C-alpha positions in Angstrom: 16.0 11.1 0.5 17.2 7.7 -0.5 13.7 6.1 -0.6 10.7 8.1 -1.9 7.1 7.0 -1.4 4.6 9.0 -3.6 1.4 8.8 -5.6 -0.3 6.8 -2.8 -4.0 6.0 -3.5 -6.8 3.6 -2.7 -9.5 2.5 -5.2 -12.4 2.7 -4.9 -12.5 5.7 -2.7 -14.5 5.6 -0.6 -14.6 1.8 -0.3 -17.8 0.0 0.7 -17.3 -2.7 3.4 -17.3 -6.2 1.9 -15.7 -4.9 -1.3 -12.2 -5.2 -2.7 -9.8 -2.3 -1.9 -6.7 -1.7 -4.0 -3.9 0.2 -2.3 -0.9 1.4 -4.3 2.1 3.7 -4.0 5.1 4.5 -6.2 8.3 3.6 -4.4 11.8 4.5 -5.6 15.2 4.0 -3.9 18.1 6.2 -5.0 20.7 4.1 -3.3 19.6 0.5 -3.3 17.0 -2.0 -4.5 13.5 -1.9 -2.9 13.1 -5.2 -1.0 9.9 -4.6 1.0 6.8 -2.4 0.9 4.1 -3.0 3.5 0.8 -1.3 4.4 -0.7 -1.5 7.8 -4.5 -1.7 7.8 -6.0 -0.9 11.2 -7.7 -4.0 12.8 -6.6 -6.2 9.8 -2.8 -6.2 10.1 0.2 -5.8 7.9 0.1 -6.7 4.2 2.9 -6.7 1.6 2.5 -4.6 -1.5 3.8 -6.0 -4.8 5.4 -4.8 -8.0 5.3 -8.1 -9.8 2.0 -8.0 -11.7 0.2 -10.1 -9.0 -2.0 -9.4 -6.0 -3.7 -6.5 -7.8 -0.5 -5.0 -9.2 -1.2 -3.9 -12.7 2.3 -3.9 -14.2 5.5 -5.7 -13.0 8.6 -3.6 -12.5 7.1 -0.2 -12.9 7.9 1.0 -9.4 4.2 1.1 -8.4 3.6 -1.4 -5.5 0.0 -2.5 -5.1 -2.3 -5.0 -3.3 -5.9 -5.9 -3.5 -7.6 -7.0 -0.3 -11.3 -7.6 0.6 -12.5 -5.3 3.4 -14.6 -7.4 5.8 -18.3 -6.7 5.6 -18.4 -6.0 9.3 -15.4 -3.6 9.2 -16.1 -0.4 11.2 -17.1 2.4 8.9 -15.0 5.6 9.0 -11.9 7.4 7.8 -8.5 5.8 8.5 -4.9 6.5 7.7 -3.0 3.5 6.5 0.8 3.4 7.1 3.0 2.5 4.2 6.6 1.5 5.0 9.4 0.7 2.5 12.9 -0.7 2.9 15.7 -1.1 0.5 18.6 -3.6 0.5 20.8 -1.2 2.3 18.5 -1.1 5.3 17.1 2.4 4.5 13.5 2.9 5.4 10.7 5.4 4.6 7.1 5.7 5.5 4.0 7.6 4.3 0.3 7.9 5.2 -2.5 6.7 2.9 -6.0 7.9 3.7 -8.9 5.5 3.2 -12.6 5.7 3.9 -14.8 2.7 4.6 -18.5 3.2 4.1 
């Protein structure tokens, strides 16, 4: 597969409402340069993940795309599946599911 999404995780797990959640995934493109990685959080929307050492990404350029986002205090508690989508500069896309629990 030209784009591979792996090693997806959230921290902390589970995440208390009102706290900061970090979502991360390793993304590799065999045929092009990764240009976009997004995560869809139910009821909050789409958020870009970064591999540039900002927004909660620990190390720039390591292929691990991350984002830190505060979960609203009034967010409904429960188990969710976040959708991660990636695209490379050749237009190839891939997606993966990322489980998260809000307590």
